[in-house]
KOLGUDO-610132 format. One record per atom (N, C-alpha, C): residue in one letter; x, y, z. Coordinates in steps of 0.2 Angstrom, whole numbers, padded with zeros to 4 digits, always signed. Layout:
<sites>
aXYZ;...
</sites>
This chain:
<sites>
m-0626-0531-0637;m-0627-0524-0639;m-0622-0522-0644;t-0625-0519-0650;t-0620-0517-0655;t-0619-0509-0655;l-0615-0507-0658;l-0614-0500-0659;l-0620-0496-0662;y-0623-0500-0667;y-0629-0497-0670;y-0635-0496-0665;s-0635-0500-0660;s-0641-0499-0655;s-0641-0492-0652;h-0635-0489-0652;h-0635-0482-0648;h-0637-0477-0653;y-0639-0478-0659;y-0641-0473-0664;y-0647-0475-0668;p-0651-0470-0669;p-0658-0472-0672;p-0657-0474-0679;d-0652-0473-0683;d-0651-0475-0690;d-0643-0474-0692;r-0642-0477-0698;r-0635-0476-0700;r-0632-0469-0701;t-0637-0465-0703;t-0635-0458-0704;t-0633-0455-0697;a-0637-0456-0692;a-0635-0453-0685;a-0628-0456-0683;l-0627-0462-0684;l-0620-0465-0682;l-0615-0462-0686;f-0616-0461-0693;f-0611-0458-0697;f-0610-0451-0695;e-0615-0447-0694;e-0614-0440-0692;e-0610-0439-0685;a-0612-0444-0680;a-0608-0444-0674;a-0601-0445-0675;s-0599-0450-0679;s-0592-0451-0681;s-0588-0445-0684;v-0592-0442-0689;v-0589-0436-0692;v-0588-0431-0687;r-0593-0430-0683;r-0593-0424-0678;r-0586-0425-0673;r-0585-0432-0671;r-0580-0433-0667;r-0573-0432-0671;e-0573-0433-0678;e-0567-0432-0682;e-0566-0425-0683;m-0572-0421-0683;m-0571-0414-0684;m-0569-0410-0678;e-0570-0413-0672;e-0567-0410-0666;e-0560-0411-0666;r-0557-0416-0668;r-0550-0417-0669;r-0547-0412-0674;i-0551-0412-0680;i-0548-0407-0685;i-0548-0400-0683;e-0553-0398-0679;e-0553-0391-0677;e-0548-0390-0672;q-0547-0395-0668;q-0541-0394-0663;q-0534-0393-0667;a-0534-0397-0672;a-0528-0397-0676;a-0527-0390-0680;q-0533-0387-0681;q-0533-0380-0685;q-0531-0375-0680;g-0530-0376-0673;g-0528-0371-0669;g-0533-0366-0668;l-0539-0367-0669;l-0544-0362-0668;l-0545-0359-0661;h-0543-0363-0656;h-0543-0360-0649;h-0537-0355-0648;r-0532-0355-0653;r-0526-0351-0652;r-0527-0344-0656;h-0532-0343-0659;h-0533-0337-0663;h-0535-0332-0659;d-0531-0327-0658;d-0532-0321-0654;d-0529-0315-0657;t-0530-0309-0655;t-0527-0303-0657;t-0520-0302-0655;a-0518-0306-0650;a-0511-0305-0648;a-0506-0309-0653;t-0509-0314-0656;t-0505-0318-0661;t-0505-0315-0668;p-0499-0313-0671;p-0499-0310-0677;p-0503-0314-0682;f-0507-0311-0687;f-0511-0314-0691;f-0508-0319-0696;i-0502-0317-0698;i-0498-0322-0702;i-0496-0328-0699;d-0495-0328-0692;d-0494-0334-0688;d-0500-0338-0687;q-0506-0335-0687;q-0512-0338-0686;q-0513-0342-0693;l-0512-0339-0699;l-0512-0343-0705;l-0508-0349-0705;r-0502-0348-0703;r-0497-0354-0703;r-0499-0359-0699;a-0501-0357-0693;a-0504-0362-0688;a-0510-0366-0690;f-0514-0363-0694;f-0520-0366-0696;f-0518-0371-0702;g-0514-0368-0706;g-0511-0372-0712;g-0508-0379-0710;l-0503-0378-0705;l-0499-0383-0703;l-0503-0388-0699;g-0508-0386-0695;g-0512-0390-0691;g-0517-0394-0696;i-0520-0391-0700;i-0525-0395-0705;i-0521-0400-0709;m-0515-0397-0712;m-0511-0402-0716;m-0508-0408-0713;f-0505-0407-0707;f-0503-0412-0703;f-0508-0417-0701;f-0514-0414-0699;f-0520-0419-0698;f-0522-0423-0704;l-0523-0419-0709;l-0526-0423-0715;l-0521-0428-0718;t-0515-0427-0717;t-0510-0432-0719;t-0508-0437-0714;s-0511-0437-0709;s-0510-0442-0703;s-0513-0449-0705;r-0510-0454-0703;r-0513-0461-0705;r-0520-0462-0703;p-0522-0460-0696;p-0529-0460-0695;p-0534-0456-0699;a-0532-0450-0701;a-0536-0447-0706;a-0537-0450-0712;i-0531-0452-0715;i-0531-0455-0722;i-0536-0462-0721;d-0535-0466-0716;d-0539-0472-0715;d-0546-0470-0715;f-0548-0465-0711;f-0555-0463-0710;f-0558-0462-0716;y-0555-0457-0720;y-0557-0455-0727;y-0558-0461-0731;n-0553-0465-0732;n-0553-0471-0736;n-0559-0476-0734;v-0560-0477-0728;v-0566-0481-0726;v-0572-0478-0728;v-0573-0472-0727;v-0580-0469-0728;v-0581-0467-0735;a-0576-0466-0739;a-0576-0463-0746;a-0581-0468-0750;g-0581-0474-0750;g-0585-0478-0754;g-0593-0477-0752;e-0594-0477-0745;e-0600-0476-0742;e-0603-0469-0745;l-0599-0464-0745;l-0601-0458-0747;l-0604-0458-0754;r-0600-0461-0758;r-0602-0461-0765;r-0609-0464-0766;r-0611-0469-0762;r-0617-0473-0763;r-0623-0469-0759;h-0622-0464-0755;h-0627-0461-0751;h-0626-0454-0751;e-0630-0450-0756;e-0629-0443-0756;e-0631-0439-0750;d-0635-0442-0746;d-0637-0438-0740;d-0631-0439-0735;l-0627-0444-0735;l-0621-0445-0731;l-0616-0441-0733;a-0615-0441-0740;a-0610-0436-0743;a-0611-0429-0741;r-0617-0427-0741;r-0619-0420-0740;r-0617-0418-0732;a-0619-0423-0728;a-0618-0422-0721;a-0610-0422-0719;f-0607-0427-0723;f-0599-0427-0722;f-0596-0420-0724;y-0598-0418-0730;y-0595-0412-0732;y-0597-0406-0728;d-0603-0405-0726;d-0605-0400-0721;d-0602-0400-0715;l-0601-0406-0712;l-0598-0407-0705;l-0590-0407-0705;g-0588-0408-0711;g-0580-0409-0712;g-0577-0403-0716;p-0576-0405-0722;p-0573-0400-0727;p-0577-0393-0727;g-0583-0393-0727;g-0587-0387-0727;g-0586-0383-0720;r-0585-0386-0715;r-0584-0383-0709;r-0577-0380-0708;t-0572-0384-0711;t-0565-0382-0711;t-0565-0375-0716;r-0568-0375-0721;r-0568-0370-0726;r-0571-0364-0722;a-0577-0365-0718;a-0580-0359-0715;a-0575-0356-0709;n-0572-0361-0706;n-0567-0359-0701;n-0561-0355-0704;l-0559-0357-0709;l-0553-0353-0713;l-0556-0347-0715;a-0562-0346-0718;a-0565-0340-0720;a-0566-0335-0714;a-0568-0338-0709;a-0569-0333-0703;a-0562-0330-0701;l-0557-0334-0701;l-0550-0332-0700;l-0548-0327-0705;l-0549-0328-0711;l-0548-0323-0716;l-0552-0317-0715;n-0558-0317-0714;n-0562-0311-0712;n-0559-0307-0707;a-0557-0311-0701;a-0553-0307-0696;a-0547-0303-0699;g-0544-0306-0703;g-0538-0303-0707;g-0540-0297-0710;v-0546-0297-0713;v-0548-0291-0717;v-0550-0286-0712;r-0554-0288-0707;r-0556-0283-0701;r-0550-0280-0698;s-0544-0283-0697;s-0538-0281-0694;s-0534-0277-0699;k-0536-0277-0705;k-0532-0273-0710;k-0526-0277-0712;q-0525-0283-0711;q-0520-0287-0713;q-0521-0290-0721;l-0527-0290-0723;l-0529-0292-0729;l-0533-0287-0733;k-0533-0287-0739;k-0537-0283-0743;k-0544-0286-0743;k-0549-0282-0745;k-0556-0284-0745;k-0556-0290-0750;l-0559-0295-0748;l-0560-0301-0752;l-0566-0305-0750;d-0568-0310-0754;d-0573-0315-0753;d-0570-0320-0748;p-0571-0321-0742;p-0568-0325-0738;p-0568-0333-0740;h-0574-0334-0742;h-0575-0342-0744;h-0571-0343-0750;i-0571-0339-0755;i-0567-0340-0761;i-0559-0340-0759;a-0557-0335-0755;a-0550-0335-0753;a-0548-0341-0749;a-0553-0343-0745;a-0551-0349-0741;a-0550-0355-0745;e-0554-0356-0750;e-0553-0361-0755;e-0547-0361-0759;e-0545-0355-0761;e-0538-0354-0764;e-0532-0355-0760;l-0533-0353-0754;l-0527-0354-0749;l-0527-0361-0747;f-0532-0365-0746;f-0532-0372-0745;f-0529-0376-0751;g-0531-0374-0757;g-0528-0377-0763;g-0521-0376-0763;l-0518-0370-0761;l-0511-0369-0761;l-0508-0374-0756;w-0511-0375-0750;w-0508-0379-0745;w-0508-0387-0748;q-0514-0389-0750;q-0515-0396-0752;q-0513-0398-0758;g-0513-0394-0763;g-0511-0396-0770;g-0514-0403-0772;f-0510-0408-0774;f-0512-0414-0776;f-0511-0419-0770;t-0510-0417-0764;t-0508-0422-0759;t-0514-0427-0758;n-0520-0425-0758;n-0526-0429-0757;n-0526-0435-0762;f-0524-0434-0768;f-0523-0439-0773;f-0517-0444-0771;q-0511-0441-0769;q-0506-0445-0767;q-0507-0449-0761;f-0510-0446-0756;f-0511-0450-0750;f-0517-0456-0751;s-0522-0454-0755;s-0527-0459-0756;s-0524-0465-0760;l-0519-0464-0764;l-0516-0469-0768;l-0510-0472-0765;g-0508-0469-0759;g-0502-0472-0756;g-0495-0470-0759;i-0495-0464-0763;i-0489-0462-0766;i-0485-0457-0763;d-0479-0458-0762;d-0474-0452-0759;d-0477-0450-0753;i-0480-0454-0748;i-0482-0451-0742;i-0477-0448-0738;d-0471-0452-0737;d-0466-0449-0732;d-0463-0443-0735;a-0462-0442-0741;a-0459-0436-0744;a-0463-0430-0744;t-0470-0432-0745;t-0475-0426-0745;t-0475-0424-0738;r-0476-0428-0733;r-0476-0426-0726;r-0470-0422-0724;a-0464-0424-0726;a-0458-0421-0724;a-0458-0413-0727;d-0462-0412-0732;d-0462-0406-0736;d-0468-0401-0733;l-0472-0404-0729;l-0478-0400-0727;l-0476-0393-0724;s-0472-0392-0720;s-0470-0385-0717;s-0468-0381-0723;a-0464-0383-0727;a-0462-0378-0733;a-0468-0377-0737;r-0472-0382-0738;r-0478-0381-0743;r-0483-0376-0740;v-0484-0376-0733;v-0488-0372-0730;v-0485-0365-0730;e-0479-0364-0729;e-0476-0358-0730;e-0476-0355-0737;r-0475-0359-0742;r-0476-0356-0749;r-0483-0354-0750;g-0488-0358-0748;g-0495-0356-0748;g-0496-0349-0745;v-0494-0348-0739;v-0495-0342-0736;v-0492-0336-0739;r-0486-0337-0742;r-0482-0332-0745;r-0486-0330-0752;i-0488-0335-0756;i-0492-0334-0762;i-0498-0330-0760;f-0502-0333-0755;f-0508-0330-0753;f-0507-0322-0751;m-0502-0321-0747;m-0501-0314-0745;m-0499-0310-0751;l-0496-0312-0755;l-0494-0308-0761;l-0500-0306-0765;a-0505-0310-0765;a-0511-0309-0769;a-0516-0305-0764;y-0517-0306-0758;y-0522-0303-0754;y-0519-0299-0748;g-0513-0299-0747;g-0510-0295-0741;g-0511-0287-0742;a-0513-0284-0737;a-0514-0277-0737;a-0508-0272-0737;k-0502-0276-0735;k-0496-0272-0734;k-0491-0276-0738;p-0485-0273-0739;p-0479-0276-0743;p-0478-0283-0739;v-0477-0288-0743;v-0476-0295-0740;v-0469-0296-0736;h-0464-0293-0739;h-0457-0294-0736;h-0457-0292-0729;s-0460-0287-0727;s-0460-0285-0720;s-0463-0290-0715;r-0468-0294-0717;r-0471-0299-0713;r-0469-0306-0713;l-0466-0308-0718;l-0464-0315-0719;l-0457-0316-0717;r-0456-0322-0714;r-0449-0324-0712;r-0445-0326-0718;
</sites>
């Protein structure tokens, strides 16, 4: 019996593997830790650190490198991967940012655009570096500082209150 016999087709097998990976990603994002008792800025840091350490882990890099070629050949798989993976991460971050607006920590914003901007501050060019195997150790060593810089810049742009009083 092969692995394929448990799934009706390749798309179902692929979606199951992406869903499994997404569970790990969401655990890394710390979504279960987001509550009103945790300061919003700490929730942003936790999300950023969790997702960046996950995405720069060897298993995540290997997973993406294995599926990348397949994704380019199959548009339906590419869409499923995006929706279940990066799209869901964007939605999770947008929901966190929306909570920041509701709690008056952030100015009114489009949460999906702001999520993309914040994620870009965190990620920068790391996806290229890691897919090419360049400066992996140095980049991983700088992740905490990278996330902190991203949060600071983001809060300068979108924070509802003066930044200096909320940032370490």
